[in-house]
Structure formats: structure tokens, C-alpha cells
C-alpha positions as a printed NumPy array, in Angstrom:
array([[ -7.012,  -1.237,  23.781],
       [ -5.271,  -3.128,  20.921],
       [ -2.606,   0.11 ,  20.141],
       [ -1.814,   0.606,  24.055],
       [ -0.833,  -3.569,  23.952],
       [  1.221,  -2.6  ,  20.542],
       [  3.128,   1.09 ,  21.858],
       [  2.463,   0.613,  25.811],
       [  1.659,   4.315,  25.856],
       [ -0.561,   5.773,  24.059],
       [  1.498,   9.263,  24.61 ],
       [  4.119,   7.747,  22.057],
       [  0.772,   9.039,  18.81 ],
       [  1.759,  12.249,  17.747],
       [ -1.306,  11.616,  15.771],
       [ -4.546,   9.897,  13.783],
       [ -3.813,  10.05 ,  10.212],
       [ -6.598,   7.877,   8.767],
       [ -9.691,   5.514,   9.857],
       [-11.666,   3.816,   7.328],
       [-14.75 ,   1.829,   8.655],
       [-16.493,  -1.248,   7.77 ],
       [-20.012,  -2.078,   8.466],
       [-21.461,  -5.075,   8.231],
       [-25.262,  -4.215,   6.82 ],
       [-27.905,  -4.794,   4.485],
       [-28.136,  -3.849,   1.407],
       [-30.269,  -0.931,   2.674],
       [-28.714,   0.233,   5.146],
       [-27.77 ,   3.571,   4.201],
       [-25.991,   5.171,   7.353],
       [-22.493,   4.064,   7.364],
       [-20.911,   7.285,   8.064],
       [-22.703,   8.041,  11.82 ],
       [-21.952,   4.108,  12.978],
       [-17.932,   5.651,  12.611],
       [-18.681,   8.799,  13.616],
       [-18.632,   6.922,  17.281],
       [-15.652,   6.236,  16.489],
       [-14.755,   8.921,  15.455],
       [-15.689,  10.782,  18.499],
       [-14.091,   8.304,  20.073],
       [-10.538,   9.574,  18.898],
       [-10.992,  12.384,  19.158],
       [-11.833,  12.685,  22.418],
       [ -8.403,  10.295,  23.325],
       [ -5.65 ,  12.647,  21.575],
       [ -7.651,  15.934,  21.44 ],
       [ -9.375,  17.657,  18.205],
       [ -5.934,  18.788,  17.344],
       [ -4.143,  15.256,  16.886],
       [ -7.375,  12.615,  16.568],
       [ -9.065,  14.203,  13.934],
       [ -7.789,  11.997,  11.078],
       [ -9.336,  12.094,   6.785],
       [-11.887,   8.9  ,   7.396],
       [-14.028,   7.142,   4.984],
       [-16.571,   4.131,   6.149],
       [-18.238,   1.845,   3.415],
       [-20.866,  -1.041,   3.962],
       [-19.727,  -4.07 ,   3.206],
       [-22.143,  -8.266,   3.568],
       [-19.741,  -9.846,   6.083],
       [-17.367,  -9.837,   7.968],
       [-14.722, -12.211,   9.74 ],
       [-16.784, -13.643,  12.928],
       [-20.404, -11.78 ,  11.66 ],
       [-18.898,  -8.94 ,  14.069],
       [-20.837,  -5.624,  12.945],
       [-17.566,  -3.188,  12.297],
       [-14.425,  -3.24 ,  11.828],
       [-12.313,  -0.39 ,  12.24 ],
       [ -8.453,   0.251,  10.697],
       [ -7.156,   3.018,  11.494],
       [ -2.956,   4.353,  10.654],
       [ -1.34 ,   6.539,  14.394],
       [  1.548,   8.462,  13.572],
       [  4.737,   7.587,  16.492],
       [  6.487,  10.271,  18.181]])
């Protein structure tokens, strides 16, 4: 919704370039990539397999602003 709000229309997105997913986790949690899979799958569904699948990193962190669970940073190429 944030992207649509800024661009006015998701059709302006040519492709997803890179995703960084940060997971608020305890030191013993090791499944960060599995948590970020949901974002990757959503982008592939919205933008299609040729434009929505991107390079990706998933990391665990000790805290996030407002104690949120996940923060996603994404880079998009626009038309």
C-alpha cells in the first residue's frame, strides 16, 4: 500500500530489484528466510514471476522500531 500511495499506480513498477527483510528475533531463532518468504511470494504474485522475483537478504535483529515483527526494505525499478 505504501508503494501504491507514493506512485499512484503499481503499473509504474518495472521490476523488484532487491529485498532486505529484517526479522525481530531472539538469538536462538534461525528461520529468518522462511519469514521473509511471504514478502517474496507476495511480490511474485503481484508483479509476476519475471518481474517480482528479486535478489533478497533476510537477517535477524534484536529489535525494530516500535517493536514491530518484520521490516521490509525494497528497491524497485520504475518505468
